[in-house]
N, C-alpha and C positions, 0 to 999 in steps of 0.2 A: 584528574587534574580536569581543568575544562580546555575545550577547544582554543577558546580567544585566549588564553594564557600560550598556549604552543605557536597560536598564528602569530604572535607579537615580537617572535625572533626567528623565522622562517618567510623568507619571500614568495609567494604566491601566485598565479597571473588572473586564480578565478574562483569564486566562493558560490558555491550553490549548494541553497538550503541555512537554516540556524547555525550560529555560531556560538551558542549555550547548547553545550551538548559537553557531557561527559567521557573523558576518554580514560579507561582505566589499562589499558596498554595497547600497546602497538606490534603488531606481525606484519611481517612481507608473506608467510605463509598461509592460504586459509584454509587450512587444516588446523591451526593453533587458535584461529578466530574463533573468542566469546563477547558476551554480554559486552559493550559497551568499549570495545576494538578498535585502531583505526588500523586497518590496513591499506597498507601501503602495497602497490602493485608496479613489481620491478621487472621490465625486461630482461631472460636469461638467454644465456644459448641456445636450452632447447625449447625452454617455453616462456611465454609469458605472462604473466601476474595478472594483465588486461582481464584476460579469460578464465578467472576465477574472482571473479566482481562478483558475478552474481550467487554463488556460492559461501563468499564470507557473508554479504548481507543475510541471506539465508542462514547464517551461523549467527548473528547477530553482531555482527560489524557497525559501528555509528556513524563511522569518519570513512570514504575512501579518499585515500591518495595517488592521482593519476597522469598519465600524460596524454591521457587525451580525456574527449570531454564525457562525464559521466553524468547522468539526469538521473534519480530516481528518488521520490518522495519520502523515503524508509529512513536515507539518509543524508550526510552533509557531504558532497565530494568536494573537492581542492585539485584544481588543477594546478600541477605545478611544471617549469621548464626540466627539470630532471627526478625523479624519483628518488634515485641513492642520490644526492645530493641533500633532499626534502627527508628522506630516515635518517641520514644523519644529522641532521637539524633538528626534526622532530625527536630521534631517541636523545640526544646532547640535552638538550628542555628538557625531556622529560624523566629523566634518569638522576637530575641535577648537575652537571656536568664533571661525570665521573675522572673525565682525562684531565679532567688541571686541577687534580689530587694526586697523578702518577707522579715520580719523579724518576728521570731520565738522562744519565750521563754515556757520551760516546766515545769511542777511542779508536781513533785515524792514526793513519801512518802507514811506516815501509816495515820496518820491524817492533819488534818486542808486543802489537795488539794479545794476543795471547796470554803470553807472562802478566799483563798488564791486565789483562783483565780476573788473571787467576790469583792477582794478590789484592782486586778491590772485591771478589767475591770473599775472600778469604777475610777481609777486614770486616767487612759488610755481613758476616754472617755470624760476628765476636762480639757481644754485649761485655767489655770487663762488670765484670759482679765489685760488690761493695769491698768483698775482700781478698781481689784482686784475681778471683777465679775468672775463667770464662762460661757464658750460658751461650746457648744458640740461639739464634735474632730469625724471626717473622721475616726479615730479610728475602726478596725476589732475587735470584740468582741471576749473575751479570753471564750472557752469551758471547762468545767472540764472533761476528763475520767475515771471514776475509772476502771481503767485495773485491777482491785484484781478478780473483777466478771468473768474476760477473762482467769486467769492468772491459770494454772494448779501446784498445787506444787508435787515438786518430791517425798514426802513421801508414 
């Protein structure tokens, strides 16, 4: 995919370098960078991805996405407000918006969530065969989460 295609869907504060660059993968770990990789420098609790930009460029990154200005003639640098948001936006475009293909259902309420989700899971895993038999489905299992344990009352 071309960088200019990715830029059409993601807000960027400033671009340093050519937008006519191929992007063959996206990485936020410099150890996973290879030729034509878009490297996204994420700030973490223990380390800052901006410290690994040089390593990413040496390994073949063609595009750097950062929250601080980075200029290197070997790459195109993109200055963004938030690298985590940019990573999500660039990844969604690059991988063809996979979240749009997900089917999601939620069960809320005070009572009956576990029973309801188990019934749904049972139904989702059964495909009626042409002769009335049931075959296993490839549907994703339903998981019930009791949010009441995590919810704090305003009282």
